[in-house]
C-alpha positions in Angstrom: -0.2 0.5 0.4 1.5 3.4 -0.8 1.1 5.8 1.9 1.7 8.8 -0.3 -0.7 7.8 -2.7 -3.0 8.5 -0.4 -2.0 12.0 1.0 -2.6 12.6 -2.4 -6.1 11.0 -2.8 -6.8 13.0 0.6 -5.8 16.1 -1.1 -4.1 18.4 1.9 -5.1 21.0 0.5 -8.7 21.1 0.6 -8.7 20.8 4.4 -8.0 25.0 5.4 -11.4 25.7 3.0 -13.2 22.7 5.4 -11.8 24.4 8.7 -13.1 27.7 7.8 -16.8 27.8 8.9 -15.3 26.0 12.3 -12.9 29.2 12.5 -15.4 31.6 12.6 -18.2 29.9 14.0 -15.8 28.7 16.8 -14.6 32.5 17.7 -17.6 34.1 17.4 -19.5 31.1 19.7 -16.7 31.5 22.3 -16.5 35.0 22.4 -20.0 35.1 23.5 -19.9 32.1 25.8 -16.8 34.3 27.8 -19.0 37.5 27.8 -21.9 36.4 29.6 -19.4 34.8 32.4 -18.3 36.0 35.3 -15.4 35.8 33.5 -13.9 39.4 32.2 -11.7 38.0 29.5 -12.4 35.5 27.2 -9.0 32.6 27.2 -8.5 32.0 23.1 -10.2 29.8 21.2 -7.3 28.0 20.4 -7.0 26.3 23.9 -10.3 25.3 23.7 -11.0 21.7 23.4 -14.6 22.0 21.5 -12.6 23.4 19.2 -10.0 21.8 18.1 -11.7 18.2 18.3 -14.4 20.1 15.9 -11.6 20.6 13.6 -10.5 17.1 13.8 -14.0 16.0 13.3 -14.2 18.1 10.3 -10.8 17.3 8.3 -12.5 14.0 8.8 -15.6 14.8 6.9 -13.7 17.0 4.3 -10.6 13.5 4.0 -13.4 10.8 3.7 -15.0 13.0 1.0 -12.1 13.1 -1.2 -11.4 9.6 -0.5 -15.0 9.3 -1.8 -15.2 11.7 -4.8 -11.9 9.8 -6.0 -13.3 7.1 -5.5 -16.9 7.6 -7.1 -15.1 9.3 -10.6 -12.7 6.9 -10.9 -15.2 3.8 -11.2 -16.7 5.5 -13.3 -14.4 7.3 -16.0 -15.0 10.9 -15.2 -11.6 11.5 -13.5 -9.7 9.6 -17.3 -8.8 12.9 -19.2 -8.4 16.1 -15.7 -7.7 18.8 -15.8 -5.3 19.2 -12.5 -4.0 16.8 -10.1 -4.4 13.2 -11.0 -6.9 11.2 -8.8 -5.7 8.1 -7.4 -8.9 6.0 -8.6 -8.3 6.5 -11.8 -4.4 6.8 -12.2 -4.9 2.9 -10.7 -2.1 4.3 -8.4 -4.9 2.8 -5.3 -6.9 -0.2 -6.5 -10.4 1.0 -5.8 -10.9 -2.3 -3.2 -7.8 -0.2 -1.2 -10.3 3.4 -1.7 -13.2 2.0 -0.6 -11.1 0.1 3.2 -9.8 3.2 3.6 -13.4 5.0 3.7 -14.0 2.6 6.1 -11.5 3.3 8.3 -12.0 7.3 8.2 -15.5 6.6 8.9 -14.9 5.1 12.1 -12.4 7.3 13.2 -14.1 10.5 11.7 -17.5 8.9 13.8 -15.3 8.6 17.4 -13.9 12.2 17.1 -17.2 13.6 16.9 -18.8 11.8 19.4 -15.8 12.8 22.1 -16.6 16.4 19.8 -20.3 15.9 21.5 -19.6 14.8 24.5 -16.7 17.2 25.9 -19.0 20.2 24.1 -22.5 19.1 24.9 -22.1 16.2 27.9 -24.4 14.6 29.7 -26.7 17.3 30.4 -27.9 17.7 26.8 -28.4 14.9 26.1 -31.2 15.3 23.3 -28.6 18.4 22.3 -26.4 15.3 21.4 -28.4 13.4 20.0 -29.1 15.6 16.9 -25.7 16.3 16.7 -24.8 12.7 16.5 -27.7 13.1 13.1 -25.7 16.0 11.4 -23.3 13.6 12.3 -24.2 10.9 9.8 -26.2 12.7 7.5 -22.5 14.8 7.4 -20.6 11.0 6.3 -23.5 10.2 4.7 -22.9 12.7 1.4 -19.6 13.3 1.2 -20.2 9.4 0.3 -23.1 10.0 -2.0 -21.8 13.2 -4.1 -20.5 10.9 -6.3 -21.0 7.2 -5.3 -24.0 5.3 -6.1 -26.0 5.8 -9.0 -27.9 8.6 -7.4 -24.9 10.7 -6.9 -26.1 14.0 -6.8 -23.0 15.8 -7.8 -23.9 14.2 -11.3 -27.2 16.1 -11.1 -26.5 19.2 -10.0 -27.0 19.5 -6.5 -23.4 19.6 -5.2 -23.7 23.4 -4.8 -26.4 22.7 -2.8 -24.2 19.6 -0.3 -21.1 23.0 -0.4 -23.1 25.0 1.3 -24.9 23.5 3.9 -22.2 21.3 5.3 -19.5 24.0 5.0 -21.7 27.6 5.2 -24.5 27.1 7.4 -24.0 23.9 9.8 -20.6 24.5 9.8 -20.6 28.0 11.4 -24.0 27.7 12.9 -23.3 24.7 14.2 -20.2 25.4 15.9 -21.0 28.4 16.7 -24.5 26.7 19.0 -21.6 24.4 20.4 -20.6 26.5 22.4 -23.3 28.5 22.8 -26.7 26.3 23.0 -28.9 28.5 21.2 -28.6 30.1 17.4 -28.8 33.7 17.1 -29.9 34.9 13.9 -28.4 36.8 13.0 -25.7 34.4 12.8 -26.3 32.1 9.4 -24.3 35.6 8.0 -21.7 34.9 8.2 -22.7 31.4 7.8 -23.7 32.2 4.3 -20.5 34.3 3.3 -18.2 30.6 4.1 -20.7 28.6 1.8 -20.5 30.8 -0.6 -17.1 31.4 -1.1 -16.9 27.4 -0.2 -19.4 26.4 -3.3 -17.5 29.5 -6.0 -14.4 27.5 -5.6 -17.1 24.3 -5.8 -17.6 26.4 -9.4 -14.6 27.0 -10.4 -13.7 23.4 -10.3 -16.3 22.6 -12.2 -15.9 25.4 -14.7 -12.3 23.6 -15.6 -13.7 20.4 -16.0 -17.3 21.7 -18.0 -16.1 20.1 -21.5 -15.0 16.7 -19.1 -18.2 16.8 -17.7 -20.3 17.0 -20.1 -18.8 13.8 -22.1 -19.8 11.9 -19.0 -23.1 13.2 -17.8 -22.1 14.5 -15.0 -24.3 17.5 -15.1 -22.8 20.2 -12.6 -25.0 23.6 -12.6 -22.2 25.1 -14.9 -22.7 22.0 -17.1 -26.1 23.1 -17.1 -26.2 26.4 -16.9 -23.3 26.5 -19.8 -20.1 28.6 -19.5 -21.5 32.4 -19.8 -24.4 32.2 -16.8 -22.0 30.2 -15.1 -19.7 33.4 -14.1 -22.4 35.1 -13.6 -23.3 32.4 -10.6 -19.5 32.8 -10.1 -19.5 36.6 -9.2 -22.5 36.4 -7.4 -21.2 33.4 -5.0 -18.0 36.1 -3.9 -20.6 39.4 -4.2 -23.1 37.7 -2.1 -20.4 37.0 0.6 -19.5 39.9 0.7 -22.0 41.6 1.3 -23.9 39.1 4.1 -20.5 40.1 5.7 -21.0 43.1 5.4 -24.3 43.3 6.9 -23.5 41.1 9.6 -20.9 43.4 11.6 -23.6 46.0 10.6 -26.0 44.7 12.4 -22.7 44.8 15.7 -21.3 46.9 14.8 -17.8 47.5 17.9 -16.0 48.9 15.9 -13.6 49.2 12.2 -11.5 46.6 13.3 -14.4 43.7 13.1 -13.0 45.5 8.7 -10.2 44.1 8.6 -11.3 40.6 6.8 -12.5 43.0 3.9 -8.2 42.3 3.2 -9.3 38.9 1.8 -11.6 40.2 -0.4 -8.9 42.5 -3.0 -7.9 38.5 -4.5 -11.3 37.3 -4.5 -12.7 40.7 -6.7 -9.0 39.9 -9.0 -10.7 36.2 -9.0 -13.5 37.4 -10.2 -11.3 39.4 -13.4 -9.5 36.9 -14.3 -12.5 34.5 -14.5 -14.7 37.0 -16.7 -11.5 37.0 -18.7 -11.4 33.8 -19.0 -10.8 31.9 -22.4 -8.6 28.3 -21.8 -10.9 26.6 -18.3 -7.5 25.0 -17.5 -6.5 28.1 -16.6 -8.9 28.8 -13.6 -6.7 25.8 -11.7 -4.3 28.6 -10.1 -8.2 30.1 -9.1 -9.2 27.1 -7.1 -5.9 27.5 -4.5 -7.3 31.7 -5.1 -10.2 31.6 -3.7 -9.9 28.7 -1.3 -6.5 30.2 0.6 -8.8 34.0 0.7 -11.6 31.8 2.3 -9.4 31.1 4.8 -7.9 34.2 5.2 -11.7 36.5 5.1 -12.6 33.9 7.8 -9.2 33.9 9.7 -9.5 37.9 9.7 -13.2 37.8 10.4 -12.8 36.2 13.9 -10.0 38.4 15.2 -12.3 41.7 13.6 -14.5 40.7 16.2 -12.2 39.9 19.3 -10.7 43.6 19.3 
């Protein structure tokens, strides 16, 4: 078994994007919890076991999703002529059965970490909430696998964007916020929408790059359904919508100008809009994927820092 191939299949470069929502939700939730306590200063979220367990759980879900994506597209032949990073099952570096085993092991490990997270964050006194979060964990695992695996894989019918928006955005931000506060503030959905839209923008770029191959392989992403021009307009909407949603949150909960520090992260994102608008060769969008993913991570960090000071 080639460990390097499995590391490549895990696509570690996707992990910063996957934890962006956890960073935002945890910082906001941790800050509120200690503002309402007898303590004068909120301890750093970096010292919270809930935060780190949430990070590990999310990373587990992401790696599982990447394994499943590699496996599902590989056995269906969708990755034969793909642009960008090679996929392990399609290239023959990992046998389908080996990848299935890796998916099972990743699922078990992630579930164990998720159970520990639920216990640490909610304890015995919140049994109902514990059951709810365990259920959400099972749904997350199922959604990660069903994205490209099986005859009814929703990534092949244009619902991948919905999955990314809900799980990477709303569930990630609102869920981690709830683990700290044990309640939901309706305003927390706004940064959740921002993270969700930016994460969906990464997927949309990926689908713009792969449009022709996806079309040949009957992978009917929204880009395939919309066409390139409409998909580009959709991309602009996602970036601008993320900016508007985060600005609205700051407006509703304004404390200081430090809260606007996150605008720095939108400089490369606005440049990305220009690049996408001018693009004529889809393969050249590959480098933009990393730019938008890292900008989303930077947004999460700066948005959180801006709320603290």
